[in-house]
N, C-alpha and C positions, 0 to 999 in steps of 0.2 A: 314164657317167660324172656327167652331170648330175644323175640321178636318185640316184647314190650322195650327191651333194653336199647335195640337198635332204633328204634322210633324213637326214644327219648333221647339218644345222642343226636340224630339228625334234627330233632327241634332245637336241641340246644346250640347246634353248630348255626342254625338258620337265625337263631336269636343272637348269636355272638358276632355274624357278619357285619349288620349295621354298627356294632357297637365298637369294632376295630375300626370301621373306615369312617365313622363320626357322621354320617349322612345317611336319611333314609335312600332306599333303594328306589322308591317310588315317587319323590316328589321333586319338583323343580326349585331352586333356590335363587335371589336375587345377587347380580353381578356386584361385587365389591371392589374389583381391581379396577385401578383409576384409568388405566392405558384402554381398557375393553369398555368404558361407560361410552352411552352414545352411539351404540352401534344399533342395527335394525333390530336385535334382541336385548333383552335385558334380563334373561333368566339363564342358568346354566344347570348343570349337574356334575356331581363328582362319584366315583373316579372319572378323571378323564383318560383319553389314549395313551397318556404318558405315564398313568399310573399315579398322578398325584391325587392325595385324598381330601385336599381342600384349598380353600382358594390362598391362603397364606403360603403353602408350597409352592402353589402354581404362579404366583407373582416373584417369588425369590428365584424360581427356574426360568423365568420369562425374561430378567433383567439383561442378561447377554444378548438378546435379540432387539434390545431397545434403540439400538442404533440404527437399525433398518428402519424403525417405525419413526424415529425423529427425522431421517433424512429422507425419508417416503422414497426409497428407491423403487418402489412399485405402487400402483394405485391400488393394488390386491393386499399388500403386504400387512396393514393393520387387520383387515378380515381373516386373513388367512392365518396369522398368530392368534388370534382371540379365538378364532372357533377350535385350534388345536388344544390351547391351554384352559380356555374356558368354553367349552362346546356349547352351543344354543340348546335348549331345552323347550320345547311347544308347549303351548296348552294342553295338548293331547298325551302330554307325556311322552312325546318322541324325541329321540336324540338326533344332532344332526352333526355328523362328525366331519373334519374337515375334509375336503374333496380333491381329487389329483388336479385338475384345470387350475385351481387357484395356486396349489403347490407349484406346478409347472412354471406358471408367470412370475411368481413370485421368486423363484430359484434361478429363471432367466435373468431378471431384470436385477437381481442382487447379489448376483455371483460374484462381483469384483469387490463389494462390500464386504460380503461375507469372507472372503479371503484377505481383505484389508484389515477387519477386526480380528480375524482370526475365530470366527465363531464355528463352533463345532454341532453340526447339522444332526439331531437326534435321529436314529435308526428308524425309530416310531414313525416318523414326519417325512421319509423317502417317499418320493411322489410315485414310485411304482408299486409301494406298499399300501397307498390310498384308495380308497373307493372312486369310482367315477361318479361324477356329478350327474345326479339323476333329478330331473326337473321337478319329478313327481315328489320326490323325496323333499327337495328343498323349496317348494312352494309355499309352505305355511310359513317357514321361518327366514328364508334370505331372499326367495326371488320377488315376493311382493314389495320389498323394499330396496331393490336394486337400485331405482332411482335415486332413493335417499343416500345410498351408499356413494352413488357418483357425485351427488352434490357436496356430501361430507368430504368427499375425496377432492373435488375442485376447490373447496374451502381450505383444505390444508395445504393445497399446492402453493397457494399465493402467500403462505405464512413465509416470513422471511427470517431465518435462522442467524442472519449476520455471516461475517467470514469465519471460516474455520481453516487455520493454518494446515496444509496439506503435510503428510509424514516425509516427503522429500524435502521441504522446505524448512524443516524444524532445525533448530540449532540446540545445542547443550544448555540445559538448564543454569542461569547466572551469568549469560553473556549480556545480559540488559540489553537486547535487539527488539525490534517492531517493526512489523509489517502489515499496513491496513488495520491499524490499531490493535493488533495481536501480537503478545510479547512471545519471546523466543522463537520468532519466526524472521524469515529472511526472503527478499525479493529475488525471483530467478533471474539467472544471468545464461543466454544474453538479453538484452533488452525485452521488456513486456509487450511494447505497443509499435515496434517497427520489425518489417521482415528484414532476411539475411542481406538482400540487395540494396535495401535503404540504408541498414547500418554501414554497409562497405563505404556506399557513397559518402554517408555523414562523416566517417571516418578520415577518409580521403582529404575530404573538404576542410575540414579543422586541420588536418597536418598541414594542408597546402597554404592556409591562412595562418597559421601558428609560424610558419617558417617566413612568409612574407613580413608579419608583422615584428617578429624579432630581427629582420634585418632593418627595418625602417627605424624603429627604437634605438637599435644600437648605433645606426648612422648618427641621429640626434646627438647621443649621449658621446660618441667619438668627437663630434663637430665642435660640443663644447670642451671636450679635453684640450682640442688643439688652441682653441682661443678661449680661455676663461671668461675674459673681460668681456665677451660679446654677450654674454647673458647675464644680465643684472638685474635686480627688482625693477619694476615687476614681472619681469618674464624670467625670472631664475626657476619659478615652480614648475616650468616646462621639461627642465631637465629632470628635476625628481619625478615628475609624471611619468617621463620617457624610460627612467629607471625601471619604477615599478611596472609598466607594461611590457618591458623586455623580458622580466622575470615571470610575468603571467604568461607570454609566448613561449617560454621555455619550459614551463610546466605543461602547457598544452602540448608541445612537441614532445616533452617526454611521455606522455600519456598516449601518443600516436605511436611512438617507437615500442612502447611496453604493452600495448593492445590491451586484452583483459587481464594481463598476470597479476597487477598491483589491485586491481578494483574487485576482482573475483575470488570467491573461495572456490577451492577443487571440491569434486565429487568425492564422497565418501561411500564406497560400496559397504563397508561393514556397517553403518549407520542407516544405509539406504538413501543418502541425500543426494540431490543433483547439484550443478554447479549453482552457486547463490553469491550475490552482491554483498560486499563487504560493508557493514552497517557498524558503527562505534568507532572507538580508538585502539582495538586489539591487534589490528596490522599497522606495523610500524610505518612501513613504506607508504601506506594510503595515508597515514596520520601526516607525514611530513609533505607530501604532496598536498594536502588540505591546507596546512599551516601556511604554508608558502603561497599558495594559490588564492586563501582567502584575504589573508593578511595583505598581501599586496595589490588585490583589486580593489579593498577598500580604502587602502593608501592612495592607490591613485586618483580615484573618485574625490579624496578629500585635498589631495593636490591643486585638482583642478578647482574645486570651490576655492582654495586659496588664492590661485591664480585670478579668481574674478574678484577676490577682496583686494589684492595687489593692484589691481587694473582699476578698480574703482577708487582706490586710496590716490592714485595717480591722477586719474581722468576727473573725478568726481568732486575729490578733496583737495586737490592740487598739492599732494604729499610728494617730496623729492626723494629721487633713489636712496639717497643715505637714510632719510626718516623711515622709507618703508624698510630697508636692510636691518634696522636696529631692532625690528621686531622679528627676526628670523628664528629667534629660539622659541618665542609662541608659534610660530608657524609650523616647526620642527615637533614641537611638543603635541600638538593637536594632531599633525597628520600622521605620525608613527603611534601616538599613544592610544587615540581612540579605535584604532584597526586592532591593535595590540590586546586591548580589554575583551573586545567581541571574541577575537580568537581564542582566548583563554576560558572565557564563559562557554563558549561551544565547546572545547576541549571538556570542561566539566561536565556538561550536560551531555556529552557522548553523543553529538549531533553529526559526527563524522560519517558521509554518506558516500558509495562509490557510485561512478557514473561510467556504465558500460558502452555508452555511445562514444565520449571523448578519451575514457581511459585514463582521467583524474578522479581525484576525490573531493567533493565540495559539499554544500550545506543546501538543504532545502528539496532535494531530489525527491525525497519520499515523505519529508514531514511539512506538511502545509504551514504549520505553527512557525517551524523555523524559517520558512521561506517567506512568510509575512513579515516577521519580526528583525529577522538578522540579514535580510537582503531587500527587499520591497521598500521597507518603512527607510531605512539608511538611504539607499540610492535615491528613493522619492524627496526625500528631504534635502539631499545633497543637490538636486535638479532644481529645485522650487529657491533655495537661497542662491545658488549659483546664477540662475537665470536671471533673478532679480537684480542681482548685483551688475550682471553683464548689461542689462537694460538700462539700468541707472548710470552706468558709467557711459554707454553710448549717447544717451540722452545729453548728459552733460558735455561730452566731446563734441554733439552737432551745435550744442549752444554756444560754445567756445569758437566754432568753425565759422558761427554765423557774426561772431563779434569781430573775428580778424579776416573777414573776407577781403580785405583790401591787401592784406599781407600775402601775397602769392607763395613766397618759399615756405612759410610756416604752414599755410593752409595745405599746400602739398604734402608735408609730411604728415600732418595730423590726419590728413586722408589716407595715407598708406598705413598708417598706425590703425585707424579703425578698420582698414580693411582686413589686416592682419589678425587684429581681434575677431571679426566676424569670420573669417574664414577657418581660423583654429577652432573657435567655439562652435561651430557648424559642424565641421570635421568630428568633433568630439561627440556633440550634444543628438545629432541625428542616431550613429548608430545606439548612444545611450538611451534615449526616448524608444527605438525599436526594441531595444532589450526589455525595457518596461513593459512596453506593451505584450511583448511574450510572456513575461512572468505573470503578468495580470490574467492574461488570456489563460495560463495554465492553471493558475491557482483557483480561477472559477469554473474551469471544466475537468480539473484533476480526478474529483470524486466521480464524474461521470465516465471517465476513461478507466478507471479503477474496476467500477462496477461492470463495465462491458467486458473486460479482460477478464472477471470472475467468473461472468456469465457463460464466456467462450469456452474456459478451461475447466468450469467446475466438474464436469463428467470426466474429464481427463484424470483430474486429482482424486477425485471421490469424495468430494465435499459437497456441503448443500450450496445449490445455486440460487441467484437472487430472484426476487420476483419476476422482473424482466430487464433487458439489457436498456439504457436511456437512448434517447434517438437526438 
């Protein structure tokens, strides 16, 4: 009787085991977890090594490991994690557990990412607790499809996940900053594209040139103050042009003296951030530098256009100095009003950007749209208008020169006037056209430079790498 009771209890326990586990002990089932579909095997068995009793539990437990698969930190990461959470089940009802070699490869390749994302590695998946990879054991489930694994892995490698902002470059939410199209992210400081010796040379060159330009423009302005009557219209705009660029030169000199103190944010050990570039109007010093630099840069260019207009009125339309001077209010309204409107728009759009090469704050250093619409377009428009008026004035003066070719005295004065126009316009146009060429070259290749930088530093920052750097 007692023996019959014991047999009954044993049978009852055996019958209840599959009920508690929800799966047959002797059958394979299709894989339903999306991340593990398309592997060399499509059947699995439960419970797995981690004591998950069905695929729903395994899928939830697998979520913390998904960044490793998404970033493809190792060619074996997907195969290993899937073999651990949804082990392969062969047609012969053999179970293929995860093996030690795959574990060691994955842990070695993904160790930094595991630390970065704070992933807890289960004790059941410690490499020293796993079985050695047995070729005979894996021949039916894994080995025959090793080529297909390689092919799938190579297909996954070329997948571009876009730019992920590294944790050291992250900013607190709500700062309305953007770097490479990603919000709440800032560029690193010092400059991304130059080595330290190149940066030092550039800083010194900018500092020396700013001092030279400041002296030259101040000399012109002081000359005007000594004899105000010497500069009448149509030449009066030269004075305002000189004032604008004296302030521009002064801003670059301030940036040279300040170094990166104004344009870079300090590193924060508590937040784990490194030194980053100032983006936006949160930094008062950077905002003031930007306002003065952008406003007077644009105003100086507009004053040059007004200079060509007044010269054309005098040379082409034969206006007198008094007639030209009567329109002075309009000249000042345009020359100071348009740059002021643009400056306010940029502040409203939060387009202030630090330049860790020159130490000043400007626009379009990281935002290509701002570069196109607030620098390239206005400067190109000014060059086209000014050059057209300048050529029209020179043609008109040349025609007058031919008419008065027998009047030697007036012809000599006209010749000197044309030479002054040509020399001054050339001294302004050559640097401006060179600057426009640099801006056009930069906006054409900026994306390539940024992609190359991400490719070169993606492993340092533990972020997805792009497909390949551009040549």
